[in-house]
N, C-alpha and C positions, 0 to 999 in steps of 0.2 A: 709431490712432498705429502708423504703417508701421514696419515692423523692418527696419533697414538691417543690410548686413555689414560687418565690419571692414573697411577700403580695403587693408592691407599685407596681400595674400593670399599666400599659399606657391604656389610654382612647383611642379606633378607632371606629369610623363610622362606621356602620350599613354597608355599602358596599365598605369600606375601601380596601380589598383583593381583590374584580373583579377590583375595580377602577385602583388599584399599578398595578394588574398585565395586564389590558389593556392597561396601559401605557407604561409598558415594552414592551408590544408584539409593539406596533410602533416606540418604541424605536430602537427593533429590525431588523425591516423592513427599517427603516431610515437608520440606519449605514450598515446593507448588500446591499443595493442600491447605498451606496456609492457617492451620488450625490450633497454633500454640499461641500463644503470647509473643511480643516482639522480639523482648529483649531474648528470650531462649532461642528461637527464632536465629537471630544474629549470634548467639553460642556456636548454632546449629552449624550457620554459613561458615564460621571462624574454623570449625571442626574441618568442613571439607574443605575449605582452602588449604591447611594443613596437611591433609591427606593429597591432596594435590600436587604440594609440594612434594610429598616423600616420592608418590607414583613418578614424578618428572626426574629424581635422583635414581629410581631405581631404573627409568627407561634409558640416561646416557649411562649407566653403569652395562647394561644389557649390551647398549650401540658400542660402548669400546670394547667387550670382550667378541662381540663380532666382527667389530675392527681389526683384533691381535691375532684371531682365527683367520680372517683373510689376508692379512698382512703374511701368516705364519705359512699358510700352504702356496700363497700365491707367490712367493721366493724360492720354493722347491719346485723341482720337477717330478712329475706324478709320473709315472709310466703304467701301462696300462696291460 
């Protein structure tokens, strides 16, 4: 049974993943430094969790595209 992706994929900007992972790195650095008030750190942590969820959605979408491409070309005979 071949895995297929959800056809209703969310649109992502070309630099989406790079921008989000860069922000996550900044958030990690801020949290590790532990130099801000606890309330602010909690808000920053929440932002990181939201970004993490967005990145997972992005990766799921990209996985679906890879599956679609694989299915498309594995069903065709490629002549060299």
